[in-house]
C-alpha positions, 0 to 999 in steps of 0.5 A, spaced: 221 335 910 225 340 913 223 346 917 228 351 914 226 359 912 221 356 907 217 351 910 215 348 903 222 347 901 226 341 902 234 342 903 237 335 901 243 332 897 244 325 895 250 321 894 251 314 890 256 309 889 257 308 896 258 302 900 252 301 905 256 297 910 261 303 910 256 308 911 252 305 916 258 304 920 260 311 919 253 313 922 254 309 928 261 312 929 259 319 929 253 318 934 247 318 929 241 314 932 237 309 927 230 312 928 227 307 923 227 301 918 222 302 913 219 298 907 215 304 903 210 302 898 208 309 894 204 311 888 206 316 883 201 321 880 202 326 875 198 330 869 203 330 862 203 337 863 206 337 869 213 334 867 216 340 865 216 342 872 217 335 875 211 336 879 207 330 882 203 327 887 206 321 891 202 317 896 206 313 901 205 308 906 210 304 911 204 300 913 203 304 919 203 311 917 200 314 910 202 321 907 200 324 900 205 329 898 206 334 892 213 335 889 215 340 884 222 341 881 223 347 876 231 347 877 235 342 881 239 345 886 240 343 894 233 347 896 229 347 889 224 341 891 217 344 893 214 339 898 207 339 901 206 333 905 200 331 909 198 325 913 192 321 911 188 316 915 190 311 909 193 310 903 187 307 899 183 313 901 188 318 898 189 314 892 181 314 891 181 322 892 187 323 887 183 318 882 177 322 883 181 328 881 183 325 875 190 325 876 193 319 872 197 314 876 204 313 873 208 308 877 207 304 883 214 303 887 217 300 893 223 301 896 227 300 903 229 306 908 234 306 914 233 313 917 239 316 922 239 322 925 244 327 928 241 333 931 237 336 925 241 332 920 237 326 917 241 321 913 236 316 909 239 310 906 235 308 901 234 301 897 231 300 890 230 294 886 235 295 881 240 300 883 245 300 889 243 304 896 242 312 895 244 316 901 240 322 902 242 327 907 237 332 909 237 338 914 234 345 915 240 349 912 245 347 907 250 348 912 247 343 916 247 338 910 254 340 908 256 338 915 253 331 915 257 330 908 263 332 912 262 328 918 261 322 913 267 324 909 263 325 903 266 330 898 261 335 896 263 335 889 260 328 889 253 331 891 247 330 886 241 334 887 235 330 883 230 326 885 230 318 885 226 318 878 232 322 875 238 318 879 235 312 876 235 315 869 241 319 869 246 315 873 243 308 872 240 308 865 233 306 868 227 310 865 222 309 871 217 312 866 217 305 862 216 301 869 209 302 871 210 297 877 217 297 880 218 292 886 223 288 889 219 281 888 217 282 880 219 288 875 213 288 870 
């Protein structure tokens, strides 16, 4: 999560339909350092009435670290994602807590991520089971996100400001609401 003026706001943009090897090569050329190669498992929870504000709880693990995150998007702009994230001792305990609170699980998902960093700019190359790589650029300010895009030769006109649920639905025709188990090994 960014540490901008509002510490509970993410400032990020995404790009789709990019060549993964080309982006990795460009990141290396600009001096970005790879800081992680992750396989995430995540559980998404939301009450039906949360849908209008795109609110959800996400529990994520990379097998070592575990997080529970509250996210909300009333609008879709570069800085519209409200995010509150805490580290938890285990994903299983966090799932038990959310279940005890009565928040229904809507989806289990897996994705791969390669993270690169250049100064304050974080570049995440996300791989999902049914779509091509999605590049996310996040930084403490919009200017830094724009700078990261410019360094990679990306057009700001191609930036998108929706989360992965909407990337899948709007750009690839995949409604994750109908896929409660979204993983690489088997789609159920």
